[in-house]
Backbone as JSON, one array per atom type, in Angstrom:
{
  "sequence": "MVLPITVSGVQLTPGDVIVGDRDGVVVVPQDQLDEVYEGLEAVRTAEASYPRGANGEVEVPQYVHALLASEQVRYVD",
  "N": [[-23.86, -18.27, 17.76], [-21.15, -17.34, 19.69], [-18.15, -18.59, 20.73], [-15.61, -18.28, 23.1], [-12.07, -19.02, 23.09], [-9.39, -20.47, 24.96], [-5.99, -19.88, 25.29], [-3.03, -20.82, 26.58], [-3.89, -19.82, 29.05], [-4.99, -17.4, 28.37], [-7.85, -15.76, 27.38], [-9.45, -15.73, 24.29], [-11.48, -14.05, 21.96], [-13.63, -13.82, 19.09], [-12.75, -11.12, 17.0], [-10.86, -9.98, 18.66], [-7.57, -8.57, 18.72], [-4.46, -9.8, 17.8], [-1.1, -9.4, 18.3], [2.25, -9.86, 17.49], [5.81, -9.98, 18.05], [9.4, -10.26, 18.02], [9.79, -10.04, 20.7], [7.56, -10.94, 22.03], [4.02, -11.69, 22.47], [0.89, -10.05, 22.27], [-2.48, -9.74, 23.28], [-5.24, -7.92, 22.36], [-8.27, -7.11, 23.57], [-11.29, -6.76, 21.74], [-13.1, -4.8, 22.64], [-11.43, -2.97, 23.81], [-9.85, -1.75, 21.96], [-9.87, 0.98, 20.99], [-9.01, 2.42, 23.25], [-6.45, 1.29, 23.68], [-5.21, 2.02, 21.28], [-5.12, 4.81, 21.54], [-3.38, 4.96, 23.71], [-1.09, 3.99, 22.49], [-0.31, 6.11, 20.88], [0.65, 7.9, 22.79], [2.85, 6.45, 23.69], [4.41, 6.34, 21.35], [5.03, 9.06, 21.08], [6.55, 9.49, 23.41], [8.68, 7.69, 22.93], [9.88, 8.89, 20.76], [11.45, 10.83, 21.88], [13.57, 9.53, 23.03], [17.08, 8.95, 23.52], [19.21, 8.3, 20.76], [21.47, 6.09, 19.07], [24.28, 6.09, 16.75], [23.42, 4.39, 14.76], [20.74, 4.79, 14.73], [19.14, 3.37, 16.43], [17.42, 3.03, 19.57], [19.15, 3.97, 22.46], [19.88, 1.96, 25.13], [19.96, 2.53, 28.52], [22.71, 1.81, 30.79], [21.93, 1.05, 33.37], [19.52, -0.22, 32.92], [20.28, -2.5, 31.49], [21.76, -3.69, 33.56], [19.75, -4.16, 35.47], [18.13, -6.0, 34.06], [19.87, -8.13, 33.97], [20.03, -8.88, 36.56], [19.1, -10.62, 39.64], [16.56, -9.84, 40.16], [14.93, -10.09, 38.07], [13.01, -12.41, 36.33], [12.99, -14.7, 33.79], [10.61, -16.12, 31.66], [9.74, -18.87, 29.76]],
  "CA": [[-23.26, -18.38, 19.07], [-19.71, -17.12, 19.65], [-17.49, -19.21, 21.87], [-14.2, -17.92, 23.24], [-11.11, -20.1, 23.33], [-8.33, -20.09, 25.88], [-4.67, -20.33, 24.89], [-2.06, -20.52, 27.64], [-4.53, -19.05, 30.1], [-5.51, -16.13, 27.85], [-9.1, -15.97, 26.65], [-9.55, -15.05, 22.99], [-12.8, -14.06, 21.36], [-13.61, -13.25, 17.74], [-12.61, -9.66, 16.97], [-9.67, -9.56, 19.38], [-6.4, -8.36, 17.87], [-3.27, -10.46, 18.32], [0.09, -8.81, 17.69], [3.46, -10.48, 18.01], [7.11, -9.69, 17.47], [10.44, -11.1, 18.6], [9.75, -9.9, 22.15], [6.4, -11.58, 22.62], [2.7, -11.6, 21.85], [-0.11, -9.38, 23.08], [-3.86, -9.86, 22.81], [-6.03, -6.74, 22.7], [-9.7, -7.39, 23.42], [-11.96, -5.87, 20.78], [-13.74, -3.66, 23.3], [-10.4, -2.07, 24.32], [-9.01, -1.31, 20.85], [-9.73, 2.44, 20.94], [-8.19, 2.83, 24.4], [-5.08, 0.86, 23.43], [-4.69, 2.84, 20.19], [-4.79, 6.12, 22.11], [-2.18, 4.76, 24.51], [0.05, 3.82, 21.59], [0.11, 7.44, 20.45], [1.46, 8.44, 23.88], [4.11, 5.7, 23.68], [5.19, 6.82, 20.2], [5.53, 10.4, 21.4], [7.62, 9.33, 24.4], [9.82, 7.02, 22.3], [10.54, 9.83, 19.84], [12.4, 11.66, 22.63], [14.65, 8.71, 23.56], [18.37, 9.14, 22.83], [19.5, 7.28, 19.75], [22.86, 5.93, 18.68], [24.63, 6.42, 15.37], [22.65, 3.53, 13.86], [19.34, 5.17, 14.8], [18.43, 2.58, 17.43], [17.33, 3.62, 20.9], [20.22, 3.56, 23.37], [19.36, 1.46, 26.4], [20.9, 2.91, 29.58], [23.41, 0.71, 31.44], [21.19, 0.57, 34.53], [18.49, -1.15, 32.44], [20.98, -3.76, 31.24], [22.1, -4.28, 34.85], [18.52, -4.68, 36.06], [17.71, -7.19, 33.34], [20.8, -9.22, 34.27], [20.0, -9.12, 38.0], [18.21, -11.65, 40.16], [15.23, -9.26, 40.32], [14.17, -10.38, 36.84], [12.88, -13.84, 36.04], [12.53, -14.91, 32.42], [9.69, -17.25, 31.56], [9.58, -19.34, 28.38]],
  "C": [[-21.74, -18.27, 18.93], [-19.1, -17.71, 20.92], [-16.04, -18.74, 21.94], [-13.35, -19.18, 23.35], [-10.07, -19.57, 24.31], [-7.03, -20.72, 25.41], [-3.68, -19.88, 25.96], [-2.65, -19.6, 28.7], [-5.1, -17.72, 29.66], [-6.75, -16.41, 27.03], [-9.12, -15.11, 25.39], [-10.98, -15.16, 22.49], [-12.71, -13.47, 19.97], [-13.6, -11.72, 17.81], [-11.44, -9.15, 17.77], [-8.52, -9.41, 18.39], [-5.2, -9.0, 18.56], [-2.08, -9.91, 17.55], [1.31, -9.47, 18.32], [4.7, -9.97, 17.31], [8.14, -10.55, 18.19], [10.45, -11.04, 20.13], [8.55, -10.57, 22.81], [5.13, -11.35, 21.85], [1.76, -10.89, 22.81], [-1.47, -9.57, 22.43], [-4.62, -8.63, 23.29], [-7.5, -7.09, 22.49], [-10.37, -6.33, 22.54], [-12.55, -4.63, 21.46], [-12.74, -2.67, 23.9], [-9.52, -1.49, 23.22], [-8.81, 0.2, 20.83], [-8.82, 2.94, 22.06], [-6.71, 2.48, 24.18], [-4.46, 1.71, 22.32], [-4.29, 4.22, 20.7], [-3.52, 6.03, 22.96], [-0.93, 4.61, 23.66], [0.57, 5.16, 21.09], [1.0, 8.08, 21.52], [2.82, 7.75, 23.92], [4.99, 6.18, 22.53], [5.79, 8.19, 20.47], [6.69, 10.31, 22.38], [8.86, 8.71, 23.76], [10.57, 7.95, 21.35], [11.58, 10.68, 20.56], [13.56, 10.85, 23.2], [15.94, 8.99, 22.81], [18.64, 7.98, 21.88], [20.98, 7.27, 19.4], [23.06, 6.28, 17.22], [23.82, 5.6, 14.37], [21.15, 3.83, 13.9], [18.53, 4.39, 15.81], [18.45, 3.28, 18.77], [18.47, 3.07, 21.75], [19.6, 3.16, 24.71], [20.38, 1.8, 27.48], [21.5, 1.68, 30.27], [22.63, 0.17, 32.63], [20.06, -0.38, 34.12], [19.12, -2.5, 32.14], [21.3, -4.47, 32.55], [20.86, -4.87, 35.53], [18.09, -5.97, 35.39], [18.61, -8.39, 33.6], [20.76, -9.62, 35.74], [19.05, -10.26, 38.37], [16.79, -11.14, 40.38], [14.32, -9.59, 39.14], [14.18, -11.89, 36.64], [12.3, -13.97, 34.64], [11.7, -16.19, 32.37], [9.55, -17.61, 30.08], [8.2, -19.89, 28.19]]
}
């Protein structure tokens, strides 16, 4: 018998994939792994076309910085 657990309102079951970095954590349900993997390929292709600075990092446009600093965005800890 397999029982799921819930952490901070997110249900986890055996076989789910949990990935985290400095920006957050994502849980990918096992039955969606193929779909998510295919989507990642599209993201990688799109990111490869982003403008990069001299250090090789993606340059974030000023309007994105302005949006993130605006009252339209609420950060949750």
